[in-house]
C-alpha positions as CSV (number, residue, x, y, z in Angstrom):
1,M,-57.6,1.9,-37.3
2,Q,-57.0,5.4,-36.0
3,Q,-55.7,8.2,-38.3
4,L,-53.4,11.0,-37.3
5,P,-55.4,14.3,-37.4
6,E,-54.8,16.4,-40.4
7,C,-54.2,19.4,-38.2
8,V,-50.8,17.9,-37.1
9,G,-49.6,19.0,-40.5
10,M,-50.0,22.6,-39.4
11,L,-47.4,22.2,-36.6
12,K,-44.6,23.7,-38.7
13,Q,-42.2,24.0,-35.7
14,L,-42.8,20.5,-34.5
15,L,-39.4,18.9,-33.6
16,C,-40.4,15.3,-32.5
17,L,-43.1,13.0,-33.8
18,R,-43.5,9.4,-32.7
19,I,-46.4,7.3,-34.2
20,N,-47.2,3.7,-33.4
21,D,-48.1,1.0,-35.9
22,S,-51.9,1.3,-35.3
23,I,-52.2,4.9,-36.6
24,A,-52.5,5.8,-40.3
25,V,-50.9,9.0,-41.6
26,P,-52.7,11.1,-44.2
27,A,-50.8,11.5,-47.5
28,G,-48.6,14.6,-47.6
29,L,-48.7,15.3,-43.9
30,I,-45.1,14.1,-43.0
31,G,-43.5,16.1,-45.9
32,S,-45.0,19.3,-44.5
33,L,-43.2,18.9,-41.1
34,T,-39.9,20.2,-42.3
35,S,-38.6,21.2,-38.8
36,L,-38.7,17.6,-37.5
37,Q,-35.5,16.5,-35.9
38,E,-36.9,13.1,-34.6
39,L,-39.4,10.8,-36.3
40,K,-40.7,7.4,-35.4
41,I,-43.2,6.0,-37.9
42,W,-44.5,2.6,-39.1
43,P,-46.4,3.1,-42.4
44,V,-49.4,0.8,-42.3
45,D,-49.8,-0.2,-46.0
46,D,-48.1,-0.2,-49.4
47,V,-49.7,3.1,-50.5
48,S,-48.7,5.0,-47.3
49,T,-45.2,3.5,-47.5
50,R,-44.6,4.7,-51.0
51,Q,-45.9,8.2,-50.1
52,F,-43.7,8.4,-47.0
53,V,-40.6,7.2,-48.9
54,K,-41.0,10.2,-51.2
55,E,-41.7,12.7,-48.4
56,L,-38.8,11.6,-46.3
57,G,-36.3,13.5,-48.4
58,K,-38.0,16.8,-47.5
59,L,-37.1,16.4,-43.8
60,R,-33.6,17.8,-44.0
61,E,-33.4,18.7,-40.3
62,L,-33.8,15.1,-39.2
63,R,-31.3,13.8,-36.6
64,I,-33.2,10.6,-35.7
65,I,-35.4,8.4,-37.9
66,R,-36.8,5.0,-36.9
67,C,-39.2,3.3,-39.2
68,T,-40.2,0.1,-40.9
69,I,-40.2,0.0,-44.7
70,H,-40.8,-3.1,-46.8
71,V,-39.3,-2.4,-50.1
72,M,-41.6,-3.8,-52.8
73,D,-39.9,-3.0,-56.0
74,E,-36.9,-1.2,-57.6
75,S,-38.9,2.1,-58.0
76,M,-39.5,2.3,-54.2
77,E,-35.9,1.3,-53.5
78,R,-34.6,4.1,-55.8
79,D,-36.9,6.7,-54.2
80,L,-35.7,5.7,-50.7
81,L,-32.1,6.0,-51.7
82,E,-32.7,9.4,-53.1
83,S,-34.5,10.5,-50.0
84,L,-31.8,9.3,-47.6
85,A,-29.2,11.2,-49.6
86,N,-30.9,14.4,-48.5
87,L,-30.6,13.7,-44.8
88,H,-27.4,15.5,-44.2
89,K,-27.9,16.0,-40.4
90,I,-29.0,12.5,-39.5
91,R,-27.3,10.8,-36.5
92,T,-29.5,7.8,-36.0
93,L,-30.8,6.1,-39.2
94,C,-32.7,2.9,-38.4
95,I,-34.9,1.4,-41.1
96,L,-36.3,-2.0,-40.3
97,G,-38.3,-4.1,-42.8
98,S,-37.4,-6.3,-45.8
99,A,-35.3,-5.8,-48.9
100,L,-35.3,-6.9,-52.5
101,A,-33.4,-10.1,-53.2
102,R,-31.1,-8.4,-55.7
103,G,-28.0,-6.6,-54.4
104,I,-27.6,-2.9,-54.7
105,T,-24.5,-2.0,-56.6
106,G,-22.0,0.7,-55.6
107,E,-23.3,3.1,-58.3
108,E,-26.9,2.8,-56.9
109,A,-25.9,3.2,-53.3
110,R,-24.3,6.7,-53.7
111,F,-24.4,8.2,-50.2
112,V,-22.2,10.6,-48.3
113,P,-22.8,9.8,-44.6
114,P,-23.1,12.8,-42.3
115,Q,-20.1,13.4,-40.1
116,R,-22.0,12.7,-36.9
117,L,-23.8,9.6,-38.0
118,G,-23.7,7.3,-34.9
119,Q,-26.2,4.5,-35.6
120,L,-26.9,2.9,-39.0
121,C,-29.4,0.1,-39.5
122,L,-30.5,-0.6,-43.0
123,E,-32.6,-3.8,-43.1
124,C,-34.5,-2.3,-46.0
125,F,-31.5,-2.8,-48.4
126,R,-29.3,-5.7,-49.6
127,F,-25.9,-4.5,-51.0
128,S,-23.9,-6.6,-53.4
129,G,-20.8,-5.8,-51.4
130,L,-19.8,-3.5,-48.5
131,P,-20.7,0.0,-49.7
132,A,-17.7,2.1,-50.5
133,W,-18.8,4.9,-48.1
134,I,-18.5,2.6,-45.1
135,I,-14.9,3.7,-44.2
136,S,-13.3,5.1,-41.1
137,S,-12.5,8.5,-42.7
138,L,-16.3,9.2,-43.2
139,L,-17.7,7.4,-40.2
140,L,-15.7,8.7,-37.3
141,S,-18.6,8.6,-34.9
142,L,-20.4,5.4,-36.0
143,T,-21.1,3.1,-33.0
144,H,-23.8,0.8,-34.3
145,L,-23.9,-0.8,-37.8
146,D,-26.5,-3.3,-39.1
147,V,-26.0,-4.1,-42.8
148,T,-26.8,-6.9,-45.3
149,V,-24.4,-7.7,-48.1
150,H,-24.4,-10.6,-50.6
151,V,-20.6,-11.2,-50.4
152,V,-18.2,-10.3,-47.6
153,Q,-14.6,-9.9,-48.7
154,E,-11.6,-10.3,-46.3
155,Q,-10.8,-6.7,-47.1
156,D,-14.2,-5.7,-45.9
157,M,-13.4,-6.9,-42.4
158,E,-10.2,-4.9,-42.3
159,T,-12.3,-1.8,-43.4
160,L,-14.8,-2.4,-40.7
161,G,-12.1,-3.0,-38.1
162,R,-10.8,0.5,-38.7
163,L,-14.1,2.2,-37.6
164,P,-12.8,3.9,-34.5
165,E,-16.0,4.0,-32.4
166,L,-17.8,0.8,-33.6
167,C,-19.4,-1.0,-30.6
168,Y,-22.1,-3.1,-32.3
169,L,-21.8,-4.9,-35.7
170,K,-24.5,-7.1,-37.3
171,L,-23.2,-8.4,-40.6
172,N,-25.8,-10.4,-42.6
173,S,-24.8,-12.2,-45.7
174,D,-26.8,-14.7,-47.8
175,H,-23.8,-15.9,-49.8
176,T,-20.8,-15.8,-47.5
177,R,-20.4,-18.9,-45.4
178,L,-17.0,-17.9,-43.9
179,V,-16.0,-14.6,-42.5
180,S,-12.3,-14.5,-41.9
181,I,-10.7,-12.0,-39.5
182,R,-7.0,-11.7,-39.6
183,K,-4.7,-10.3,-37.0
184,Q,-3.2,-7.1,-38.2
185,A,0.2,-5.5,-37.3
186,T,0.5,-5.3,-33.5
187,N,1.3,-1.6,-33.6
188,D,-1.8,-0.6,-35.6
189,L,-4.7,-0.7,-33.2
190,R,-6.9,1.1,-35.7
191,R,-7.4,-2.2,-37.6
192,C,-8.7,-4.4,-34.8
193,F,-12.2,-3.5,-33.8
194,R,-10.8,-2.0,-30.7
195,K,-14.2,-0.9,-29.2
196,L,-16.4,-3.7,-30.6
197,R,-18.5,-5.3,-27.9
198,F,-21.2,-7.1,-29.9
199,F,-20.5,-9.0,-33.2
200,L,-23.3,-10.8,-34.9
201,A,-22.8,-12.7,-38.1
202,P,-26.0,-14.8,-38.0
203,S,-25.6,-16.4,-41.4
204,S,-21.8,-16.9,-41.5
205,F,-19.1,-18.7,-39.7
206,V,-16.6,-16.4,-38.0
207,R,-13.0,-17.5,-38.2
208,F,-10.2,-15.7,-36.3
209,D,-7.1,-16.2,-38.3
210,L,-4.0,-15.8,-36.0
211,H,-1.5,-16.5,-38.8
212,G,1.6,-14.5,-38.0
213,C,1.1,-14.6,-34.2
214,K,3.5,-17.4,-33.6
215,R,6.4,-15.0,-32.7
216,D,4.3,-13.1,-30.1
217,P,1.0,-15.0,-29.5
218,S,0.4,-12.9,-26.3
219,M,-0.3,-9.9,-28.6
220,A,-3.3,-11.6,-30.3
221,H,-5.5,-10.9,-27.4
222,S,-4.8,-7.2,-27.3
223,T,-5.1,-6.7,-31.1
224,M,-8.2,-8.7,-32.1
225,M,-11.5,-7.5,-30.7
226,P,-10.1,-6.7,-27.2
227,S,-13.5,-5.4,-26.0
228,L,-15.7,-8.2,-27.4
229,E,-18.5,-9.3,-25.0
230,A,-20.9,-11.3,-27.2
231,L,-20.3,-13.3,-30.4
232,V,-23.1,-14.8,-32.7
233,F,-22.4,-16.9,-35.7
234,S,-23.5,-19.9,-37.8
235,V,-21.5,-23.1,-38.4
236,H,-22.3,-24.7,-41.8
237,V,-21.0,-28.1,-41.0
238,R,-21.0,-29.5,-44.6
239,F,-19.2,-26.4,-45.9
240,L,-16.5,-26.5,-43.3
241,K,-16.0,-30.2,-43.8
242,D,-15.6,-29.7,-47.5
243,M,-12.9,-27.1,-46.9
244,D,-10.8,-30.0,-45.7
245,M,-8.3,-27.6,-44.1
246,Q,-7.3,-30.1,-41.3
247,P,-8.7,-33.1,-39.6
248,G,-11.6,-32.2,-37.4
249,F,-13.1,-28.8,-36.6
250,G,-11.1,-27.7,-33.6
251,N,-8.6,-25.4,-35.3
252,L,-11.3,-23.7,-37.2
253,I,-13.3,-22.4,-34.2
254,G,-10.8,-19.8,-32.9
255,F,-12.8,-17.7,-30.5
256,E,-11.0,-19.1,-27.5
257,K,-7.9,-17.1,-28.7
258,V,-9.4,-13.6,-28.7
259,A,-11.0,-11.1,-26.4
260,S,-9.7,-12.9,-23.3
261,A,-10.5,-10.0,-21.0
262,S,-14.2,-9.5,-21.9
263,L,-15.9,-12.3,-23.9
264,Q,-19.1,-13.4,-22.0
265,R,-21.5,-15.0,-24.4
266,V,-21.2,-17.1,-27.6
267,T,-24.2,-18.2,-29.6
268,A,-23.7,-20.6,-32.5
269,T,-26.3,-21.9,-34.8
270,I,-25.3,-25.3,-36.3
271,Q,-26.5,-25.8,-39.8
272,C,-27.0,-29.5,-40.2
273,E,-28.0,-29.8,-43.8
274,D,-26.1,-32.5,-45.8
275,A,-23.9,-33.4,-42.7
276,T,-23.8,-36.6,-40.8
277,A,-24.8,-36.9,-37.2
278,E,-21.2,-37.7,-36.4
279,E,-20.0,-34.5,-38.0
280,V,-22.6,-32.4,-36.2
281,E,-21.5,-33.9,-32.9
282,E,-17.9,-33.2,-33.7
283,V,-18.7,-29.5,-34.2
284,K,-20.7,-29.3,-31.0
285,A,-17.7,-30.8,-29.1
286,A,-15.3,-28.4,-30.8
287,L,-17.5,-25.4,-29.7
288,A,-17.7,-26.7,-26.2
289,R,-14.0,-27.2,-26.1
290,A,-13.3,-23.7,-27.3
291,A,-15.6,-22.2,-24.7
292,D,-13.9,-24.3,-22.0
293,L,-10.4,-23.3,-23.1
294,H,-11.2,-19.6,-23.2
295,P,-9.9,-17.8,-20.1
296,N,-13.3,-16.2,-19.4
297,R,-15.2,-19.5,-19.8
298,P,-18.0,-17.7,-21.8
299,T,-21.6,-19.0,-21.7
300,L,-22.1,-21.1,-24.9
301,R,-25.5,-21.5,-26.5
302,T,-25.9,-23.8,-29.5
303,E,-29.0,-24.1,-31.7
304,M,-29.6,-26.6,-34.4
305,E,-31.2,-25.9,-37.8
306,N,-32.2,-28.2,-40.7
307,E,-31.8,-31.4,-38.6
308,H,-34.3,-33.0,-40.9
309,K,-31.9,-32.6,-43.8
310,M,-29.0,-34.4,-42.2
311,L,-27.6,-37.3,-44.1
């Protein structure tokens, strides 16, 4: 494996550094480049990752950071949170990798996002709930959000819906099987994901709740994700069946009622565990029917998981 030359640490005015995943970085080098505004780095082992996590907080001029960090323990997690809190000028914060199974609480996740933060991807953390600092008053410029939380509350979706510039949302949740999105007041377009184009909830079922639209159903299209182009979600067949909300699954799907002007692609992963073959087929038929009923006739792609665990 190649190593970045030590002399790079002498480039005190260096503004941009991009390092591929086959190059090791000497300890202490990154922390000396305090003028950096853009950094792309893939630490090659646990030792270099720990060193980088501590050095990152020294790079207070950073606007763009893209890296991979596999958080190994609470000490590394704590150091990373402290370093990120120092990046007051950051605009693109993208940290891929893996997180600890435990959820970070609100007290641990103290963070004041910079005013110009535009892209936020934090695969390196799992939060117990949506962090309190993800609100429209602090994130006026946020266009891209990729976050993992243990539990998604209905109020969280209202909060996310108010982010004025949000175009891409990936919401991962290990413990939330149903994400419900309610229609808000028709005269309050701040609450409706008005610019969202891509919505990914790879572990949860997305339900569009149009309760309250009966008086003016035509308004539902203009007030719930009016710009949505692609929707990704999971269907936990057994979970939805156990909800016993109505016979069949048809009324639960809901995407045929939103984003009529723009929806192009729908990807659904059908979770077959503890469901019968008949129930799985019923879900597939309901999805196909919803796509067929949608004015745009979006392309529907279905994938099956845990077929070997069907009843």
